[in-house]
C-alpha positions as CSV (number, residue, x, y, z in Angstrom):
1,M,-63.6,40.1,9.4
2,I,-63.8,43.3,11.3
3,K,-61.4,45.8,9.6
4,Q,-60.4,47.8,12.7
5,H,-57.0,48.1,14.5
6,K,-55.7,47.8,18.0
7,G,-56.7,50.9,19.9
8,T,-60.0,51.3,18.2
9,Y,-61.6,50.9,21.6
10,K,-60.0,51.2,25.0
11,H,-62.1,48.6,26.9
12,G,-63.9,45.8,25.0
13,L,-66.3,43.0,26.6
14,V,-67.3,39.5,25.7
15,I,-69.8,37.9,27.7
16,G,-71.3,34.2,27.4
17,K,-71.4,30.8,29.0
18,F,-68.7,29.3,26.7
19,Y,-70.5,25.9,27.3
20,P,-68.2,24.9,25.9
21,P,-65.8,27.4,24.4
22,H,-65.1,26.7,20.7
23,L,-63.3,28.4,17.6
24,G,-66.5,30.7,17.2
25,H,-65.8,32.1,20.6
26,K,-62.3,32.3,19.8
27,Y,-62.9,34.2,16.5
28,L,-65.1,36.5,18.7
29,I,-62.6,37.3,21.5
30,D,-59.6,37.5,18.8
31,T,-61.7,40.2,17.1
32,A,-62.0,42.0,20.4
33,E,-58.4,41.7,21.2
34,A,-57.4,42.9,17.8
35,T,-59.5,46.2,18.3
36,C,-59.1,47.0,22.0
37,E,-56.5,47.9,24.3
38,K,-58.1,45.7,27.0
39,V,-60.6,42.9,26.8
40,T,-62.7,41.6,29.6
41,V,-64.6,38.2,29.3
42,I,-67.3,37.4,31.6
43,L,-68.1,33.7,32.0
44,C,-71.5,33.2,33.4
45,W,-72.2,29.7,34.8
46,K,-75.1,27.9,36.2
47,R,-75.0,25.0,38.8
48,S,-77.1,22.7,36.4
49,E,-74.2,22.9,33.8
50,T,-72.2,19.5,33.5
51,I,-68.9,21.2,32.4
52,P,-67.3,22.9,35.3
53,A,-67.0,26.7,35.1
54,T,-63.4,26.3,36.6
55,L,-62.6,24.1,33.6
56,R,-64.2,26.5,31.1
57,A,-62.2,29.2,32.7
58,Q,-59.0,27.4,32.3
59,W,-59.6,26.6,28.7
60,L,-60.3,30.3,27.9
61,K,-57.1,31.5,29.8
62,Y,-55.1,28.9,28.0
63,V,-56.3,30.1,24.6
64,H,-56.5,33.7,25.5
65,P,-53.8,34.4,28.3
66,H,-54.1,38.3,28.0
67,I,-57.8,38.6,28.7
68,D,-59.2,39.8,32.1
69,L,-61.4,36.8,32.9
70,K,-64.3,37.1,35.3
71,V,-66.3,34.0,36.4
72,I,-69.7,34.8,37.6
73,E,-72.6,32.6,38.6
74,D,-75.7,33.5,36.7
75,R,-78.2,35.4,38.7
76,K,-81.1,33.6,36.8
77,L,-81.8,36.5,34.8
78,S,-84.0,35.5,31.8
79,D,-82.2,35.4,28.4
80,D,-84.4,38.3,26.9
81,D,-84.1,40.7,29.8
82,S,-81.3,42.9,28.1
83,E,-81.7,45.6,30.6
84,G,-81.2,43.3,33.6
85,W,-78.1,41.9,32.0
86,A,-76.8,45.3,31.2
87,K,-77.2,46.4,34.8
88,F,-75.6,43.1,36.0
89,T,-72.7,43.6,33.7
90,L,-72.0,47.2,34.8
91,E,-72.0,46.0,38.6
92,V,-69.4,43.3,37.7
93,L,-67.1,45.5,35.6
94,G,-67.6,48.7,37.8
95,E,-67.4,50.8,34.8
96,K,-68.9,51.0,31.2
97,P,-67.1,49.1,28.4
98,D,-66.3,51.1,25.3
99,A,-67.6,48.2,23.1
100,V,-69.4,45.0,23.5
101,F,-68.6,42.2,21.0
102,T,-71.3,39.4,20.4
103,S,-72.5,37.3,17.6
104,E,-76.1,37.6,18.7
105,S,-79.1,39.7,17.8
106,Y,-79.6,40.8,21.4
107,G,-76.4,42.7,21.3
108,D,-77.7,46.0,20.0
109,V,-80.2,46.3,22.8
110,Y,-77.9,45.0,25.4
111,A,-75.1,47.4,24.5
112,A,-77.7,50.3,24.3
113,H,-78.6,49.8,27.9
114,M,-75.0,50.3,28.7
115,D,-74.8,53.4,26.3
116,T,-72.0,51.7,24.5
117,V,-71.1,50.3,21.1
118,H,-72.2,47.0,19.8
119,V,-69.7,45.2,17.4
120,L,-71.5,42.3,15.7
121,V,-69.3,39.4,14.6
122,D,-70.3,36.5,12.4
123,K,-73.8,36.4,13.4
124,E,-74.7,34.0,10.7
125,R,-71.9,31.7,11.8
126,V,-70.4,31.8,8.2
127,D,-66.6,32.1,9.2
128,V,-67.0,29.5,12.0
129,P,-70.1,27.3,11.5
130,V,-70.6,26.0,15.0
131,S,-72.4,26.7,18.2
132,A,-72.0,25.2,21.7
133,T,-75.2,23.5,21.7
134,M,-73.9,21.8,18.5
135,V,-70.8,20.7,20.1
136,R,-72.6,19.3,23.2
137,R,-74.9,17.2,21.0
138,Q,-72.2,15.9,18.5
139,P,-68.7,16.7,19.9
140,T,-66.9,14.3,17.5
141,T,-68.6,15.8,14.5
142,Y,-67.3,19.1,15.6
143,A,-64.0,18.3,17.1
144,H,-62.2,20.1,14.3
145,L,-63.9,23.4,15.5
146,L,-62.6,23.2,19.1
147,A,-59.3,24.3,20.6
148,P,-57.1,21.3,21.3
149,C,-57.5,21.4,25.0
150,V,-61.4,21.4,24.6
151,R,-61.2,18.7,21.9
152,G,-59.2,16.5,24.3
153,Y,-61.9,16.9,27.0
154,F,-64.8,15.8,24.3
155,A,-62.8,13.1,22.7
156,K,-64.3,9.7,22.7
157,R,-61.9,7.0,23.9
158,V,-61.9,3.4,22.8
159,C,-59.5,1.2,24.8
160,V,-58.4,-2.2,23.5
161,L,-57.1,-4.5,26.1
162,G,-56.5,-8.2,26.6
163,A,-54.2,-10.8,27.9
164,E,-50.7,-11.2,26.5
165,S,-50.6,-12.2,22.8
166,T,-54.3,-11.6,22.0
167,G,-53.9,-9.2,19.2
168,T,-54.6,-5.9,20.9
169,T,-52.0,-3.8,19.1
170,T,-53.0,-5.2,15.7
171,L,-56.6,-4.2,16.3
172,V,-55.6,-0.8,17.6
173,K,-53.5,0.2,14.6
174,A,-56.5,-1.1,12.3
175,L,-59.0,1.1,14.0
176,A,-56.7,4.2,14.0
177,K,-56.0,3.7,10.3
178,H,-59.8,3.2,9.5
179,Y,-60.8,6.4,11.5
180,Q,-57.7,8.3,10.4
181,T,-56.9,9.2,14.0
182,V,-54.4,8.8,16.9
183,W,-53.7,5.7,18.9
184,V,-52.0,5.7,22.1
185,P,-49.2,3.2,22.6
186,E,-48.8,1.0,25.7
187,Y,-46.3,2.7,27.9
188,G,-46.1,-0.4,30.3
189,R,-44.6,-2.5,27.6
190,T,-41.9,0.2,26.8
191,Y,-41.1,0.5,30.5
192,S,-40.8,-3.3,30.9
193,E,-38.6,-3.5,27.9
194,A,-36.4,-0.7,29.2
195,K,-35.7,-2.5,32.4
196,L,-35.5,-6.1,30.9
197,L,-31.8,-6.2,31.2
198,S,-31.4,-4.7,34.6
199,S,-31.0,-6.7,37.8
200,H,-34.5,-5.7,38.8
201,A,-36.1,-6.9,35.6
202,H,-38.5,-9.3,37.4
203,E,-39.1,-7.2,40.6
204,W,-42.1,-5.0,40.6
205,K,-43.2,-2.2,43.1
206,T,-46.5,-0.5,43.4
207,E,-44.8,2.9,42.8
208,E,-43.7,1.6,39.3
209,F,-47.4,0.8,38.4
210,E,-48.5,4.3,39.6
211,H,-45.9,5.9,37.4
212,I,-47.1,3.6,34.4
213,A,-50.6,4.6,35.0
214,R,-50.0,8.3,35.4
215,T,-47.7,8.3,32.3
216,Q,-50.3,6.3,30.2
217,N,-53.0,8.9,31.3
218,S,-50.8,11.7,30.3
219,M,-50.0,10.1,26.8
220,E,-53.8,9.6,26.3
221,N,-54.7,13.1,27.2
222,T,-51.9,14.6,25.1
223,L,-52.9,12.6,22.0
224,A,-56.6,13.2,22.5
225,E,-55.9,17.0,21.9
226,I,-54.7,16.3,18.3
227,S,-57.3,13.6,17.6
228,N,-60.2,14.0,15.3
229,G,-62.5,13.5,18.3
230,L,-61.8,9.7,18.5
231,V,-58.9,8.3,20.5
232,I,-57.9,4.5,20.1
233,C,-55.9,3.3,23.2
234,D,-53.7,0.3,23.3
235,T,-54.5,-0.5,27.0
236,N,-55.1,2.2,29.6
237,A,-54.5,2.8,33.4
238,F,-57.4,0.6,34.1
239,A,-55.6,-2.2,32.6
240,T,-52.5,-1.1,34.5
241,G,-54.4,-1.9,37.8
242,V,-55.2,-5.4,36.6
243,W,-51.7,-5.9,35.8
244,H,-50.6,-4.7,39.2
245,E,-53.0,-7.4,40.6
246,R,-51.2,-10.0,38.4
247,Y,-47.8,-9.1,39.3
248,L,-48.0,-8.2,43.0
249,G,-50.9,-10.4,43.8
250,K,-53.3,-7.7,45.1
251,R,-55.0,-4.7,44.0
252,S,-53.7,-1.1,44.5
253,E,-56.1,1.7,45.4
254,K,-53.6,4.3,44.4
255,V,-53.2,2.9,40.8
256,E,-57.0,2.4,40.5
257,A,-57.7,6.0,41.7
258,I,-55.3,7.2,38.9
259,A,-57.1,5.0,36.4
260,R,-60.5,6.6,37.4
261,T,-59.4,10.1,36.2
262,C,-59.1,8.9,32.6
263,A,-61.6,6.2,31.9
264,A,-62.6,5.0,28.3
265,D,-66.0,5.2,26.8
266,L,-65.8,1.8,25.4
267,Y,-63.4,-1.2,26.1
268,I,-62.8,-3.8,23.5
269,V,-61.4,-7.1,25.0
270,T,-59.3,-9.1,22.4
271,G,-60.1,-13.0,22.5
272,D,-57.5,-15.4,23.8
273,E,-58.5,-18.2,21.4
274,I,-55.5,-17.4,19.0
275,P,-52.1,-19.1,19.5
276,F,-49.6,-17.5,21.9
277,V,-46.6,-15.9,20.3
278,Q,-43.4,-15.3,22.3
279,D,-41.8,-11.8,21.5
280,G,-38.9,-12.1,24.0
281,I,-40.7,-10.1,26.7
282,R,-44.0,-12.0,27.4
283,D,-44.1,-14.1,30.4
284,G,-47.8,-15.0,30.9
285,E,-48.5,-17.8,28.5
286,G,-49.5,-20.1,31.4
287,I,-52.0,-17.7,32.8
288,R,-53.2,-16.1,29.8
289,H,-56.8,-17.5,29.8
290,D,-57.0,-16.6,33.5
291,M,-56.0,-13.0,32.7
292,H,-58.7,-13.0,29.9
293,K,-61.4,-13.8,32.4
294,R,-60.0,-11.4,35.0
295,F,-60.1,-8.4,32.6
296,I,-63.8,-9.3,32.0
297,E,-64.5,-9.7,35.6
298,R,-63.1,-6.4,36.5
299,L,-65.0,-4.6,33.7
300,E,-68.2,-6.1,34.8
301,E,-67.3,-5.2,38.4
302,D,-66.8,-1.5,37.5
303,Q,-69.8,-1.5,35.1
304,K,-67.8,-0.4,32.2
305,S,-69.1,-0.7,28.6
306,Y,-67.2,-3.4,26.9
307,I,-67.4,-6.0,24.0
308,I,-65.4,-9.0,23.2
309,V,-63.9,-9.6,19.7
310,T,-62.8,-12.9,18.4
311,G,-61.8,-14.6,15.0
312,N,-59.2,-13.3,12.5
313,P,-58.0,-9.7,12.3
314,E,-60.7,-8.9,9.7
315,E,-63.5,-10.3,11.8
316,R,-62.2,-8.5,14.8
317,L,-62.0,-5.0,13.1
318,R,-65.5,-5.6,11.6
319,N,-67.1,-6.3,14.9
320,A,-65.2,-3.5,16.7
321,L,-66.4,-1.0,14.0
322,K,-69.9,-2.1,14.3
323,S,-70.0,-1.4,18.0
324,I,-68.2,1.9,17.8
325,E,-70.8,3.0,15.1
326,Q,-73.7,2.0,17.3
327,I,-72.4,3.8,20.3
328,F,-70.8,6.8,19.1
329,G,-72.4,7.2,15.5
330,V,-69.0,7.4,13.7
């Protein structure tokens, strides 16, 4: 830990790709903020990068609301051109910083070309053992070293779906227990139960499905931020689109557009070979097998990765775990 105090430097600089930002970056910027009156962070981006610079900037400002953030396209300077980077930095800032904070060996030369101080922070990654490359390669492994907003972006999402009374929630809870992670409840069921005694209990409008899909996405994204890098979903907005088709007799582009913003990495379809159990709200016993087939048709149509699990709860869990391990390595 840098044993310095606020006001040690007037203007501090942190520069990087933040691809993506992780807790090592946070430690670096926190150190700069603890010792400088003002901190400028320069985010350099390239068009070939898969995580948008605008999103990385949003994450940085959320975690560090008081920094002066500048988002600049990389001029394709080579990484070892410290003099070129120093000149570029001075052009961006319009002034010389009083200190440059890095965790890299190039910092000394880079700072010297700006005639300023270099503050080296955790070069050996002892305090925060992570790098952006490590995160990109194994985001689930390093999820605990990401800020919640970044963790939610990288979280792998497994959605369990199926026709009524096919054991989806049972499997969801078993998976969440096994992985010691969050599971996302089915908001559509809560909504249906809430309107059950109203005069509109059996009347459905597209706007209701849009609301359900948006809320389901919001719940999923919120819980992803507190996950361990894996999120288990008891249905999702894709399924909401299929249920719209079931209740209103047609598909909704609006609902399906909402679903496309929050897709799962793996879908697990629960088999319809088990007996139907009435719970006071289910109304699809007669079309349960057709709905099972329709889920599979839609998954194949959208070219989504899915498996079907059948058998008793233990067999379903075992097969689901095998697929999750093969796909995600967890």
